C-alpha positions in Angstrom: -96.4 112.2 177.0 -93.6 114.4 175.2 -94.0 115.4 171.8 -91.5 114.2 169.5 -91.6 115.5 165.8 -89.3 114.1 163.1 -89.4 116.0 159.9 -87.4 115.0 156.7 -86.4 116.8 153.8 -88.3 115.7 150.6 -85.8 114.2 149.3 -85.2 111.9 152.5 -81.7 113.0 152.5 -81.8 115.3 155.6 -83.7 114.9 158.8 -84.0 117.0 162.3 -85.5 115.2 165.7 -87.6 117.8 167.7 -88.4 116.6 171.2 -90.9 119.3 172.9 -90.4 121.9 170.5 -86.1 122.0 170.6 -83.7 120.5 168.3 -82.1 117.3 169.3 -80.1 116.7 166.2 -80.4 117.1 162.8 -78.2 115.3 160.1 -78.6 113.4 156.8 -79.6 110.3 159.2 -80.4 110.9 162.9 -77.9 109.6 165.0 -75.7 109.0 162.1 -76.9 105.9 161.3 -76.6 104.5 164.6 -79.6 101.8 164.8 -79.6 102.5 168.8 -79.7 105.8 169.0 -83.4 106.5 169.0 -83.7 104.0 172.0 -81.1 105.7 173.7 -82.9 109.2 173.2 -86.4 107.4 174.1 -84.8 106.1 177.5 -82.8 109.6 178.1 -86.3 111.8 177.2 -88.7 109.2 178.5 -91.2 109.1 175.1 -92.0 106.1 173.4 -92.5 105.1 170.1 -96.3 106.2 170.2 -95.2 109.6 171.1 -93.0 110.2 167.6 -94.6 111.7 164.6 -92.8 111.9 161.5 -93.2 114.6 158.8 -92.2 115.6 155.4 -91.1 118.8 155.2 -93.6 121.3 153.6 -92.1 123.3 150.5 -91.6 126.8 152.4 -89.2 124.9 154.8 -87.9 122.8 152.3 -86.7 126.3 150.6 -85.3 127.5 154.3 -83.7 123.9 154.2 -81.8 124.5 150.8 -81.2 128.2 151.7 -79.9 127.8 155.1 -78.2 124.0 155.0 -80.6 123.3 158.0 -84.0 123.1 159.5 -84.5 125.9 162.4 -83.4 125.1 165.5 -86.7 125.8 167.5 -90.0 123.6 166.1 -92.0 126.6 166.5 -89.6 128.7 163.7 -91.0 126.3 161.2 -92.8 128.4 158.7 -95.3 124.9 157.5 -97.9 123.5 159.6 -97.6 120.2 160.4 -100.7 118.7 162.3 
């Protein structure tokens, strides 16, 4: 089972996709609005919709996003606790 996590900014204008702890992409919209993007990633990385967890960024990660302009490239570098 893959660990697939999407974290979106509190305002909803920035997202990141992590698969097994590593960034796959981040942007204003994952896949830049391509509706088939997640289906292609699911096929490429062998995951299903049941593997996907979506979180809103915690305050400390939201602050880093504003300061750095992006989320960290590794899920383990996030400061917030996401369960």
